[in-house]
C-alpha positions as CSV (number, residue, x, y, z in Angstrom):
1,M,-128.0,-142.5,-96.8
2,T,-126.9,-139.4,-94.8
3,T,-128.3,-136.0,-94.9
4,T,-126.7,-132.7,-94.0
5,T,-128.2,-129.6,-92.5
6,R,-127.2,-126.0,-93.1
7,D,-125.2,-124.6,-90.2
8,A,-127.2,-122.2,-88.1
9,Q,-126.1,-118.6,-88.4
10,P,-124.4,-117.3,-85.3
11,P,-126.4,-114.7,-83.5
12,R,-125.5,-111.1,-84.3
13,Q,-123.2,-109.6,-81.7
14,R,-124.3,-106.3,-80.2
15,R,-121.8,-103.5,-80.1
16,A,-122.1,-102.4,-76.5
17,P,-122.0,-98.6,-75.9
18,A,-118.9,-97.2,-74.3
19,T,-118.9,-96.3,-70.7
20,P,-117.1,-93.0,-70.1
21,T,-114.0,-92.9,-67.9
22,V,-114.4,-90.4,-65.0
23,P,-111.5,-90.7,-62.6
24,A,-112.2,-90.3,-58.9
25,R,-110.4,-87.0,-58.8
26,A,-112.6,-85.6,-61.6
27,Q,-115.7,-86.9,-59.9
28,R,-114.9,-85.0,-56.7
29,A,-114.2,-81.8,-58.7
30,L,-117.4,-82.1,-60.7
31,L,-119.5,-82.8,-57.6
32,A,-118.0,-79.7,-55.9
33,I,-118.9,-77.7,-59.0
34,A,-122.5,-79.0,-58.8
35,R,-122.7,-78.1,-55.2
36,T,-121.5,-74.6,-55.9
37,A,-124.0,-74.2,-58.7
38,L,-126.8,-75.2,-56.3
39,R,-125.7,-72.6,-53.8
40,V,-125.8,-70.0,-56.6
41,A,-129.2,-71.2,-57.8
42,T,-130.7,-70.8,-54.3
43,G,-129.1,-67.4,-53.7
44,I,-126.6,-68.6,-51.0
45,A,-123.6,-67.8,-53.2
46,S,-122.8,-65.2,-55.8
47,P,-122.5,-66.2,-59.4
48,L,-118.9,-65.2,-59.1
49,A,-118.3,-68.4,-57.2
50,L,-118.8,-70.3,-60.5
51,A,-116.6,-67.9,-62.4
52,S,-113.6,-68.7,-60.1
53,P,-114.3,-72.2,-58.7
54,G,-110.7,-72.7,-57.6
55,G,-108.8,-76.0,-57.9
56,E,-107.8,-77.7,-61.1
57,E,-110.3,-77.6,-64.0
58,P,-111.6,-81.2,-64.5
59,T,-111.2,-82.6,-68.0
60,L,-112.5,-85.8,-69.6
61,E,-111.3,-87.4,-72.8
62,R,-114.6,-88.6,-74.1
63,W,-118.2,-88.0,-73.0
64,D,-121.4,-87.1,-74.7
65,S,-123.9,-85.5,-72.3
66,V,-124.5,-84.5,-68.6
67,F,-127.6,-84.9,-66.4
68,V,-128.0,-83.7,-62.8
69,T,-130.6,-85.3,-60.7
70,L,-131.9,-83.8,-57.4
71,T,-133.8,-85.9,-54.9
72,E,-135.3,-85.1,-51.5
73,A,-136.2,-87.9,-49.1
74,G,-135.8,-90.3,-51.9
75,E,-138.2,-88.5,-54.2
76,L,-137.3,-86.7,-57.4
77,R,-136.9,-83.0,-56.9
78,G,-135.4,-82.0,-60.3
79,C,-133.6,-83.5,-63.2
80,M,-132.2,-81.7,-66.3
81,G,-129.5,-82.5,-68.8
82,T,-127.6,-81.2,-71.8
83,L,-127.3,-83.3,-74.9
84,G,-124.0,-83.0,-76.8
85,P,-120.7,-81.6,-75.4
86,D,-120.6,-77.9,-76.5
87,R,-118.5,-76.6,-73.7
88,P,-116.0,-77.8,-71.1
89,I,-117.2,-80.5,-68.7
90,G,-117.1,-78.2,-65.6
91,E,-119.2,-75.5,-67.2
92,T,-121.7,-78.1,-68.4
93,V,-122.1,-79.6,-64.9
94,A,-122.6,-76.1,-63.5
95,L,-125.2,-75.1,-66.1
96,T,-127.0,-78.4,-65.7
97,A,-127.1,-78.2,-61.9
98,L,-128.5,-74.6,-62.1
99,T,-131.3,-75.7,-64.5
100,A,-132.2,-78.7,-62.4
101,A,-132.6,-76.5,-59.4
102,R,-134.5,-73.6,-61.0
103,R,-136.0,-74.6,-64.4
104,D,-137.4,-78.1,-64.2
105,P,-141.0,-77.4,-65.3
106,R,-142.3,-80.2,-63.2
107,F,-141.2,-78.6,-59.9
108,A,-141.1,-75.3,-58.1
109,P,-137.5,-74.0,-57.9
110,V,-135.4,-75.3,-55.0
111,D,-135.0,-72.8,-52.3
112,A,-132.2,-72.2,-49.8
113,D,-134.0,-73.8,-46.9
114,E,-134.3,-77.1,-48.8
115,L,-130.7,-77.4,-49.8
116,P,-129.5,-79.3,-46.7
117,L,-132.2,-81.9,-47.5
118,I,-131.2,-82.4,-51.2
119,H,-129.1,-85.2,-52.6
120,V,-127.4,-84.4,-55.9
121,D,-126.3,-87.0,-58.5
122,V,-124.2,-86.2,-61.6
123,S,-124.5,-88.6,-64.6
124,I,-121.8,-88.4,-67.3
125,L,-123.1,-90.1,-70.5
126,G,-121.0,-91.9,-72.9
127,P,-121.6,-91.7,-76.7
128,P,-124.8,-93.4,-77.8
129,T,-124.9,-96.3,-80.3
130,E,-127.7,-97.6,-82.5
131,L,-129.8,-100.4,-81.0
132,D,-130.8,-102.9,-83.7
133,D,-132.2,-105.6,-81.5
134,A,-134.3,-104.4,-78.6
135,A,-133.9,-107.8,-77.0
136,T,-130.3,-106.9,-76.2
137,F,-131.2,-103.9,-74.1
138,V,-130.0,-104.3,-70.6
139,P,-132.4,-102.6,-68.0
140,G,-130.6,-100.7,-65.3
141,V,-127.4,-100.6,-67.3
142,D,-128.4,-99.0,-70.6
143,G,-130.1,-95.7,-71.0
144,V,-132.2,-95.1,-74.1
145,I,-132.9,-92.4,-76.6
146,V,-135.7,-92.4,-79.2
147,E,-135.9,-90.0,-82.2
148,R,-138.5,-89.6,-84.9
149,G,-139.9,-86.8,-86.9
150,G,-138.0,-84.1,-84.9
151,R,-139.1,-85.5,-81.6
152,R,-136.5,-86.8,-79.1
153,A,-136.5,-88.1,-75.6
154,L,-134.0,-89.8,-73.2
155,L,-134.3,-91.9,-70.1
156,L,-131.3,-92.6,-67.8
157,P,-130.5,-96.2,-66.8
158,E,-131.7,-95.7,-63.3
159,V,-135.3,-95.1,-64.4
160,A,-135.7,-98.8,-65.2
161,I,-134.5,-99.7,-61.7
162,D,-136.7,-97.1,-59.9
163,H,-139.9,-98.3,-61.7
164,G,-139.1,-102.0,-62.0
165,W,-139.3,-101.8,-65.8
166,D,-138.1,-104.3,-68.4
167,G,-137.0,-103.3,-71.8
168,P,-140.4,-102.9,-73.5
169,R,-141.7,-100.8,-70.6
170,M,-138.7,-98.6,-70.8
171,F,-139.1,-98.1,-74.6
172,E,-142.8,-97.4,-74.2
173,A,-142.1,-94.8,-71.6
174,V,-139.4,-93.0,-73.5
175,S,-141.6,-93.0,-76.6
176,R,-144.4,-91.3,-74.7
177,K,-141.9,-88.9,-73.2
178,A,-141.0,-87.9,-76.8
179,G,-144.7,-87.2,-77.5
180,L,-145.0,-90.4,-79.7
181,P,-147.3,-93.4,-79.3
182,G,-146.2,-95.9,-76.8
183,D,-145.4,-98.5,-79.5
184,A,-143.5,-96.0,-81.7
185,W,-140.2,-97.7,-80.7
186,R,-141.2,-100.8,-82.7
187,D,-141.5,-98.7,-85.8
188,G,-138.6,-98.9,-88.2
189,Q,-138.9,-95.1,-88.7
190,T,-138.0,-94.6,-85.1
191,R,-134.3,-94.3,-84.3
192,R,-133.3,-96.2,-81.1
193,L,-130.0,-95.5,-79.3
194,V,-128.5,-96.7,-76.1
195,F,-125.8,-95.3,-73.9
196,R,-124.1,-96.0,-70.6
197,T,-123.2,-93.7,-67.8
198,V,-121.0,-93.0,-64.8
199,R,-123.1,-91.7,-61.9
200,F,-121.8,-90.2,-58.7
201,G,-123.1,-87.8,-56.1
202,G,-123.7,-86.9,-52.5
203,P,-125.5,-84.4,-50.2
204,A,-126.0,-81.0,-51.8
205,V,-124.4,-79.5,-48.7
206,E,-121.1,-81.1,-48.1
207,L,-120.8,-82.4,-44.6
208,P,-117.7,-81.4,-42.5
209,A,-115.0,-84.0,-42.4
210,E,-114.8,-86.1,-39.2
211,R,-111.6,-85.6,-37.2
């Protein structure tokens, strides 16, 4: 007598979030805009420098948000972002760099003397997707957003690398950042989203080209 067993159901495939496409030329142009915005923020340059940046205006076909991160000697010096594209990418990068330098509530504003010591990174975020299974979260590759009851918070992918966090630690941190309990991400009422980024940067003060 033979017996049969029911075939196991294949595991559900995760739909990975899209990584935005940011050509090298656009990266260079956006980094130049961020640098100009930092000069404006610290009083070195006039705001008119942003009104007429020169060169071709960078464009991207698909992107969701922008974050600008400032570090000094490897330590965070400012990080701010805009959620949702409501203006051209160049304007968004300029505004985000200005706010990172002047309005991050965790830090004093960056001053002109510091600028040569600052490293600036621009993160272009792709559109977020729902995360049904937290086990499929990839630390260091995926960024995460949680939303519940009008509260919302985001952590960039690099945060997991900087702190050595696995998925649960990342979710706990972003939940607390949103003002929720650390285990709120496990609650079915909490919306979890993931996204991927393109990140590029360099010294805030461009070094002269070698001859």
